[in-house]
C-alpha positions as a Python dict, from the first residue, in 0.01 Angstrom:
ca = {
    (1, 'X'): (0, 0, 0),
    (2, 'X'): (144, -350, 44),
    (3, 'X'): (388, -331, -241),
    (4, 'X'): (707, -275, -37),
    (5, 'X'): (617, -571, 178),
    (6, 'X'): (546, -788, -125),
    (7, 'X'): (883, -694, -272),
    (8, 'X'): (1056, -784, 57),
    (9, 'X'): (877, -1122, 64),
    (10, 'X'): (976, -1187, -293),
    (11, 'X'): (1345, -1111, -219),
    (12, 'X'): (1333, -1326, 92),
    (13, 'X'): (1180, -1614, -105),
    (14, 'X'): (1438, -1566, -382),
    (15, 'X'): (1722, -1600, -128),
    (16, 'X'): (1570, -1895, 59),
    (17, 'X'): (1512, -2092, -260),
    (18, 'X'): (1845, -2013, -430),
    (19, 'X'): (2108, -2274, -494),
    (20, 'X'): (2456, -2223, -341),
    (21, 'X'): (2583, -2104, -683),
    (22, 'X'): (2296, -1855, -711),
    (23, 'X'): (2365, -1724, -360),
    (24, 'X'): (2733, -1677, -447),
    (25, 'X'): (2633, -1486, -756),
    (26, 'X'): (2401, -1267, -553),
    (27, 'X'): (2690, -1189, -314),
    (28, 'X'): (2917, -1093, -607),
    (29, 'X'): (2641, -873, -754),
    (30, 'X'): (2589, -708, -416),
    (31, 'X'): (2961, -640, -373),
    (32, 'X'): (2982, -491, -722),
    (33, 'X'): (2675, -275, -658),
    (34, 'X'): (2802, -147, -321),
    (35, 'X'): (3151, -83, -464),
    (36, 'X'): (3002, 117, -753),
    (37, 'X'): (2793, 325, -509),
    (38, 'X'): (3107, 387, -303),
    (39, 'X'): (3302, 501, -609),
    (40, 'X'): (3027, 752, -700),
    (41, 'X'): (3014, 869, -337),
    (42, 'X'): (3393, 924, -337),
    (43, 'X'): (3367, 1122, -662),
    (44, 'X'): (3094, 1335, -502),
    (45, 'X'): (3299, 1374, -183),
    (46, 'X'): (3031, 1204, 24),
    (47, 'X'): (3264, 1040, 273),
    (48, 'X'): (2994, 891, 497),
    (49, 'X'): (2814, 721, 211),
    (50, 'X'): (3140, 593, 67),
    (51, 'X'): (3244, 456, 403),
    (52, 'X'): (2909, 273, 453),
    (53, 'X'): (2923, 109, 111),
    (54, 'X'): (3289, 16, 137),
    (55, 'X'): (3208, -154, 470),
    (56, 'X'): (2921, -345, 303),
    (57, 'X'): (3153, -459, 24),
    (58, 'X'): (3415, -569, 279),
    (59, 'X'): (3156, -768, 476),
    (60, 'X'): (3060, -958, 162),
    (61, 'X'): (3420, -1028, 76),
    (62, 'X'): (3490, -1141, 433),
    (63, 'X'): (3194, -1378, 411),
    (64, 'X'): (3314, -1518, 79),
    (65, 'X'): (3660, -1576, 235),
    (66, 'X'): (3517, -1746, 543),
    (67, 'X'): (3310, -1988, 336),
    (68, 'X'): (3591, -2107, 109),
    (69, 'X'): (3643, -2482, 121),
    (70, 'X'): (4021, -2498, 131),
    (71, 'X'): (4032, -2870, 41),
    (72, 'X'): (3997, -2759, -321),
    (73, 'X'): (4305, -2601, -488),
    (74, 'X'): (4098, -2333, -658),
    (75, 'X'): (4002, -2199, -312),
    (76, 'X'): (4360, -2079, -266),
    (77, 'X'): (4328, -1869, -584),
    (78, 'X'): (4001, -1718, -460),
    (79, 'X'): (4165, -1644, -122),
    (80, 'X'): (4436, -1447, -296),
    (81, 'X'): (4177, -1260, -507),
    (82, 'X'): (3967, -1176, -202),
    (83, 'X'): (4263, -1062, 5),
}
């Protein structure tokens, strides 16, 4: 059935048409989701799953840090939060 492909196309379209603010929100939502999965994995003593999802969360945070525009004072606050 073509449903998984249709879902993938929808997600791709959603990302390509999103505004910068929407993309940032998607990144935050992804980081929260992966962090929650990692927490459950730690509670279940699933070290590998926890590790994978912690790494995904870290990659999102690293990306958010790299894309900060430091000419705005608020960026320094976000930098401290991310670090």
